[in-house]
C-alpha positions in Angstrom: 52.2 17.9 -25.9 49.9 20.0 -28.1 50.7 23.0 -25.9 54.4 22.3 -26.1 54.3 22.1 -29.9 52.4 25.4 -30.0 54.9 27.0 -27.7 57.9 25.9 -29.8 56.3 27.2 -32.9 55.5 30.5 -31.2 59.1 30.8 -30.0 60.4 30.1 -33.5 58.0 32.5 -35.3 57.6 35.1 -32.6 53.9 35.0 -33.3 50.8 33.6 -31.6 50.3 30.0 -32.6 47.1 27.9 -32.4 47.1 24.2 -33.2 43.8 22.5 -34.0 43.9 18.7 -34.7 41.4 17.2 -37.1 39.6 14.1 -35.6 41.8 11.7 -37.4 45.0 13.6 -36.3 43.7 13.7 -32.8 43.1 10.0 -32.6 46.5 9.1 -34.3 48.8 11.2 -32.3 47.4 11.8 -28.8 48.4 9.4 -26.0 46.3 6.3 -25.3 45.7 4.0 -22.4 48.7 1.7 -21.9 48.2 -1.8 -23.3 49.2 -4.3 -20.5 50.1 -7.9 -20.1 49.5 -9.0 -16.6 50.3 -12.4 -15.1 49.0 -13.5 -11.7 49.8 -16.6 -9.8 48.2 -17.4 -6.4 47.8 -20.0 -3.7 44.8 -20.5 -1.5 43.4 -23.1 0.9 40.5 -25.4 0.0 38.1 -22.9 1.4 39.3 -20.2 -0.9 41.3 -18.0 1.5 44.2 -16.4 -0.3 47.6 -17.4 1.0 50.0 -16.1 -1.6 49.6 -13.6 -4.5 52.3 -13.0 -7.1 51.6 -10.5 -9.9 53.7 -9.0 -12.7 52.6 -6.2 -15.1 54.2 -5.3 -18.4 53.2 -1.9 -19.9 53.6 -0.8 -23.5 55.0 2.7 -23.0 55.2 3.6 -26.7 58.0 5.3 -28.6 59.0 7.6 -25.7 58.3 8.2 -22.1 55.4 10.5 -21.0 53.6 9.6 -17.8 54.4 5.9 -18.0 56.2 5.7 -14.6 53.2 6.9 -12.6 50.8 4.7 -14.6 53.0 1.7 -13.8 53.2 2.7 -10.2 49.5 3.0 -9.7 48.9 -0.2 -11.7 51.2 -2.2 -9.5 49.7 -0.7 -6.3 46.3 -2.0 -7.3 47.3 -5.4 -8.5 46.0 -7.3 -5.5 42.4 -6.0 -5.9 40.5 -5.2 -2.6 41.5 -8.5 -1.0 43.6 -9.5 1.9 46.6 -11.9 1.5 49.4 -12.5 3.9 52.1 -13.0 1.2 52.2 -10.7 -1.7 54.8 -9.9 -4.4 54.1 -7.3 -7.0 56.3 -6.1 -9.8 56.2 -4.4 -13.1 58.1 -3.0 -16.0 57.4 -0.6 -18.9 58.8 -1.2 -22.3 59.4 1.0 -25.3 57.8 0.1 -28.6 57.4 1.7 -32.0 53.8 2.9 -31.3 52.7 6.5 -30.4 53.5 7.2 -26.7 50.9 6.1 -24.2 49.9 8.2 -21.2 47.5 8.8 -18.4 43.9 8.0 -19.1 41.0 7.7 -16.7 42.2 5.4 -13.9 45.8 5.3 -15.3 46.9 1.8 -14.5 44.2 0.7 -12.1 41.6 -0.5 -14.7 44.2 -2.8 -16.3 45.2 -4.1 -12.8 41.6 -4.4 -11.6 40.6 -6.4 -14.7 43.4 -8.9 -14.2 42.8 -9.2 -10.5 39.1 -9.7 -10.8 39.5 -12.2 -13.6 42.0 -14.1 -11.5 39.5 -14.3 -8.6 37.0 -15.7 -11.1 39.4 -18.3 -12.1 40.0 -19.3 -8.5 36.3 -19.6 -8.0 35.9 -21.6 -11.2 38.7 -24.0 -10.1 37.3 -24.5 -6.6 33.7 -24.8 -7.8 32.8 -21.8 -5.6 30.5 -18.8 -6.2 32.5 -15.8 -7.3 30.6 -13.8 -4.7 31.4 -16.2 -1.9 35.1 -16.2 -2.8 35.2 -12.4 -2.6 33.3 -12.5 0.7 36.0 -14.7 2.2 38.9 -12.4 1.2 37.5 -8.9 1.3 39.5 -6.2 2.9 38.2 -4.8 6.2 39.3 -2.2 8.8 42.6 -3.1 10.4 43.9 -5.1 7.4 47.1 -4.0 5.7 47.8 -3.5 2.0 50.9 -4.8 0.1 52.7 -1.6 1.1 51.9 -2.1 4.8 49.2 0.6 4.9 46.7 -0.1 7.7 43.2 0.5 6.4 40.4 2.3 8.2 36.9 3.4 7.1 37.0 0.5 4.6 33.9 0.3 2.5 34.4 -2.9 0.5 31.8 -4.9 2.4 29.1 -2.3 2.4 29.4 -1.5 -1.3 29.3 -5.2 -2.2 26.2 -5.8 0.0 24.5 -2.7 -1.4 25.1 -3.8 -5.0 23.9 -7.3 -4.3 20.7 -6.0 -2.7 20.0 -3.7 -5.6 20.4 -6.6 -8.0 17.5 -8.4 -6.5 15.1 -5.8 -7.7 13.4 -6.5 -11.1 14.8 -4.8 -14.2 12.9 -2.1 -16.1 11.1 -2.9 -19.3 12.3 -6.2 -20.6 9.8 -6.6 -23.4 11.9 -4.6 -25.8 15.3 -6.1 -26.5 18.2 -3.6 -26.5 19.4 -5.1 -29.8 16.1 -4.1 -31.4 15.5 -7.4 -33.0 14.6 -11.0 -32.6 17.4 -13.5 -32.3 19.1 -16.2 -30.1 20.2 -14.5 -26.9 21.9 -15.9 -23.8 21.5 -13.8 -20.6 24.3 -13.4 -18.0 25.1 -11.5 -14.9 28.5 -10.5 -13.6 30.0 -8.7 -10.6 33.2 -6.9 -9.8 34.6 -5.4 -6.6 37.4 -2.8 -6.8 39.2 -0.1 -4.8 41.0 3.0 -6.0 43.6 5.1 -4.2 42.4 8.8 -4.1 44.9 11.5 -4.9 48.6 11.3 -5.6 50.7 8.4 -4.4 52.6 8.7 -1.1 53.9 12.2 -0.4 52.9 13.6 -3.7 50.5 16.2 -2.3 52.9 17.3 0.4 55.5 17.8 -2.3 53.2 19.6 -4.7 51.6 22.0 -2.1 48.6 22.9 -4.2 47.4 26.5 -3.6 44.1 28.2 -3.6 43.3 31.9 -3.4 40.1 33.5 -2.2 39.0 37.1 -2.5 36.3 39.3 -1.0 35.1 41.8 -3.5 32.1 43.8 -2.3 29.7 41.3 -0.9 30.8 38.5 -3.1 33.6 35.9 -2.8 35.8 34.8 -5.7 37.8 31.6 -5.8 41.2 31.5 -7.5 42.3 28.0 -8.4 44.2 26.3 -11.2 41.9 23.3 -11.3 40.2 23.3 -14.6 36.7 22.2 -15.4 36.8 19.1 -17.6 33.4 17.8 -16.9 33.8 16.8 -13.3 31.7 19.7 -11.9 34.4 21.5 -10.0 33.0 24.9 -11.1 29.9 24.0 -9.0 31.4 21.9 -6.3 34.0 24.5 -5.3 31.3 27.1 -5.0 29.2 24.8 -2.8 32.2 24.1 -0.5 33.1 27.8 -0.1 29.4 28.9 0.4 28.8 26.1 2.9 31.9 27.0 4.9 31.1 30.7 4.9 27.4 30.2 5.5 26.3 32.3 2.5 24.2 31.7 -0.6 26.0 30.0 -3.5 25.1 32.8 -5.9 27.5 35.1 -3.9 30.5 32.9 -4.8 32.1 32.6 -8.2 35.4 31.5 -9.7 37.9 33.6 -11.8 39.2 32.4 -15.1 41.8 29.7 -14.8 44.6 31.9 -16.3 48.0 31.0 -14.9 48.8 34.7 -14.8 46.0 35.2 -12.3 45.5 32.1 -10.3 47.9 30.2 -8.0 49.1 26.7 -8.9 46.6 24.2 -7.5 48.3 21.2 -9.1 47.1 19.2 -12.1 43.5 18.2 -12.6 44.2 14.5 -12.3 44.2 11.5 -9.9 40.7 12.0 -8.4 42.2 14.8 -6.4 40.2 17.9 -7.5 37.3 17.7 -5.1 39.0 15.8 -2.3 42.4 17.6 -2.2 41.9 21.0 -3.9 38.3 21.2 -2.6 39.8 20.7 0.9 42.1 23.7 0.3 39.1 25.7 -0.9 37.5 25.0 2.4 40.6 26.1 4.3 40.8 29.2 2.2 37.2 30.1 3.2 38.2 29.7 6.8 41.2 31.9 6.2 39.0 34.5 4.7 36.7 34.5 7.7 39.7 34.8 10.0 41.1 37.7 7.9 37.7 39.5 8.3 37.7 38.9 12.0 41.3 40.3 12.3 40.3 43.3 10.2 37.1 44.1 12.1 38.3 43.1 15.5 35.2 40.9 16.0 35.2 37.3 17.0 31.8 36.7 15.4 31.7 33.7 13.0 28.8 35.1 10.9 30.1 36.2 7.6 27.6 39.0 6.9 28.0 40.4 10.4 31.7 40.7 9.8 31.1 42.1 6.3 28.7 44.8 7.7 31.3 45.8 10.3 34.1 46.1 7.6 35.1 49.7 7.0 37.5 49.1 4.1 36.4 48.8 0.5 39.4 47.3 -1.2 39.6 43.6 -2.2 40.6 41.3 0.7 42.6 38.3 -0.5 43.9 35.3 1.2 45.9 32.3 -0.2 46.2 28.9 1.4 48.3 25.9 0.3 47.9 22.2 1.1 49.5 21.2 4.4 50.7 17.8 5.2 49.2 16.8 8.6 51.9 14.2 9.2 49.5 11.3 9.3 51.0 9.6 6.2 54.3 7.8 6.1 55.7 6.8 2.7 59.1 5.6 1.5 59.6 6.1 -2.3 62.6 3.8 -2.3 61.1 0.8 -0.6 57.6 1.5 -1.8 56.3 0.9 1.7 53.9 2.9 3.9 50.7 4.8 3.2 50.3 4.7 -0.6 47.2 7.0 -0.6 45.5 9.3 1.8 42.3 7.1 1.5 40.7 4.7 -0.9 37.4 4.6 -2.7 35.4 1.4 -2.9 33.0 0.2 -5.5 31.0 -2.8 -6.5 29.2 -3.2 -9.8 26.9 -5.7 -11.3 26.0 -5.9 -15.0 23.1 -7.7 -16.6 23.6 -8.4 -20.3 22.6 -10.6 -23.2 24.9 -12.2 -25.7 23.7 -12.5 -29.3 24.6 -16.1 -30.0 24.6 -15.5 -33.8 26.7 -12.3 -34.0 28.6 -12.4 -30.7 27.4 -8.9 -29.8 27.1 -8.0 -26.2 23.9 -6.1 -25.3 23.8 -4.3 -21.9 20.5 -4.5 -20.1 21.2 -3.1 -16.6 24.2 -1.7 -14.8 24.3 -1.4 -11.0 27.0 0.3 -9.0 27.5 1.0 -5.3 30.3 3.4 -4.7 31.8 4.9 -1.5 32.1 8.6 -2.3 33.0 9.8 1.2 30.5 12.6 1.0 28.5 13.6 -2.1 29.0 17.4 -2.1 26.6 17.5 -5.1 24.8 14.1 -5.5 23.7 15.0 -9.1 27.2 15.7 -10.2 28.6 12.6 -8.4 25.9 10.4 -9.9 26.7 11.8 -13.3 30.4 11.2 -12.8 29.8 7.5 -11.9 27.3 6.9 -14.7 29.5 8.6 -17.3 32.6 6.8 -16.2 30.7 3.5 -16.1 29.5 3.8 -19.7 33.0 4.7 -20.8 34.2 1.5 -19.0 31.5 -0.6 -20.8 32.9 0.7 -24.1 36.4 -0.2 -22.8 35.0 -3.7 -22.2 33.5 -4.6 -25.5 34.1 -2.2 -28.4 36.9 0.4 -28.0 40.1 -0.9 -29.6 43.1 0.8 -31.1 44.2 -1.1 -34.2 47.8 -0.5 -35.3 49.4 -1.3 -38.6 52.9 -2.8 -39.0 54.5 0.7 -38.6 52.7 1.3 -35.2 50.3 3.8 -36.7 46.6 3.8 -35.8 44.5 2.4 -38.6 41.0 3.1 -37.2 41.3 6.8 -36.8 37.6 7.7 -37.3 34.6 7.4 -35.0 33.1 5.2 -37.7 35.6 2.4 -37.0 36.8 3.3 -33.5 33.5 2.5 -31.8 32.5 4.2 -28.6 29.2 3.6 -26.8 26.4 6.2 -27.2 23.3 6.9 -25.2 21.5 4.3 -27.3 23.9 1.7 -26.0 23.5 2.8 -22.3 21.7 0.3 -20.1 19.3 1.0 -17.3 21.6 2.6 -14.6 21.1 2.0 -10.9 23.6 4.2 -9.0 23.9 3.8 -5.2 26.0 6.4 -3.3 27.6 5.2 -0.1 29.0 7.9 2.2 31.9 6.9 4.5 33.4 10.3 5.3 37.2 10.8 4.9 38.5 13.1 7.5 40.9 14.7 5.1 38.4 15.7 2.5 36.0 18.7 2.4 33.0 17.7 4.5 34.3 14.1 4.1 34.4 13.9 0.3 36.6 11.4 -1.5 37.8 11.4 -5.1 35.4 9.5 -7.4 36.4 10.6 -11.0 38.3 7.4 -11.8 36.9 4.5 -9.8 33.9 4.0 -12.2 36.4 2.9 -14.8 37.9 0.2 -12.7 35.3 -2.5 -12.3 32.8 -2.8 -15.3 35.1 -4.6 -17.7 35.7 -7.5 -15.3 31.9 -7.6 -14.5 31.2 -7.8 -18.2 33.7 -10.7 -18.6 32.1 -12.6 -15.8 28.6 -12.0 -17.2 29.7 -13.3 -20.7 31.1 -16.4 -19.0 27.8 -16.8 -17.1 25.8 -16.5 -20.3 28.0 -18.6 -22.6 30.7 -20.4 -20.6 33.2 -18.5 -22.7 36.2 -17.3 -20.6 37.6 -14.1 -22.0 40.7 -12.4 -20.4 41.6 -10.0 -23.3 40.1 -6.6 -23.8 38.0 -5.5 -25.6 35.7 -8.5 -25.7 34.5 -7.8 -29.3 31.9 -9.9 -31.1 34.7 -11.6 -33.0 36.4 -12.7 -29.8 33.1 -13.8 -28.3 32.3 -15.9 -31.4 35.8 -17.4 -31.4 35.3 -18.4 -27.8 31.9 -20.0 -28.5 33.3 -21.9 -31.4 36.2 -23.2 -29.3 33.7 -24.7 -26.9 31.6 -26.4 -29.6 
């Protein structure tokens, strides 16, 4: 929207226009995560096996429509959580309100759905007097199971990420002599777990419709990648170079990217939906193969060694290839019935949080956060770990402190970082990050999208841990100190 506003002003004035929001303006007018009300009803047998699952999601779209339909779509598709159930009915609706419009935000719809699904599983366990872990073990999705849309699953990582997280939780925590709150008080300790899945890439036939493109050039002895995927902290500037270098068998310092100027690069599709590495990176890999084939055709050699072909090349001008995403026909999806293969593949993640609740203030203090995530293939383990840990800390803020407060006119009241509280490095707990690699055949070297799945599970794990520590059952986000105190007082 900022770009659209600048463009309109530029058209009207016939001059270059630059718009820079102040922090308060930015917080007031940019899109936020959709508030959601989710109702789930289920039936199960006495042993806890799910028999029926009915879920309905209501999204607050705000004053006008932006990306609400795709957020609602993904939210509904994740409303079952990573659990098998023979009878499922999922539905949802988005409503217009007098607030600023809401839009896509890390996870777009899945975090809301996962929180509701996991809290409902906790309620089932509570009702049956069963361990939350045991209930999940009895219903966890496995290879050959089908989703609500009829998609048959393969390379399912739910069980392995759960087992890995549980094993990691048996290890002792780091230094426990210093309390994260920095003081002496009455604290109750709890531990909580969540298990989630996340569809990687666009829903259904989205990628086949989009046909994202990547160009690649040979200039001298170096290779340049031309892609519209922008670097927004996910490490694509490094990952793309690694993919191309590995495919061509050359050093990474011989590969670079050109500026992401739409006048220069082809349309690779938006930098969203956990698709940059998995989908666009896959096209980068194919572009490297196409460049190698072009060199073979130019030199008349069938040698696969890049430098051998380069040394045999007589021409000096830039050699360029362009490749676009191709649908391999393995997915079947019907947009009208919402049946078929909803996503090319799924990521799987389990997280465990250890925390203390200050019984005097209601503040939640994180001690340790454990995650085990199926990443397909970690092209760059440092970047992947950073993505997961950064997303997890963001999700811990979503769980307990980040709240948009609106006045009676629908305007944001807490439009400063002094009263819209986000977690900092001082709030970060000890992080234990386990990377599980179950390769996806459609991703570069097996990689899956992992940008959003860290956002899906932590809030539910925090709610379970608070319940473990205090017996307070919280199903509303964020779980602020005030809500924790209210819950404790209601129990007394």
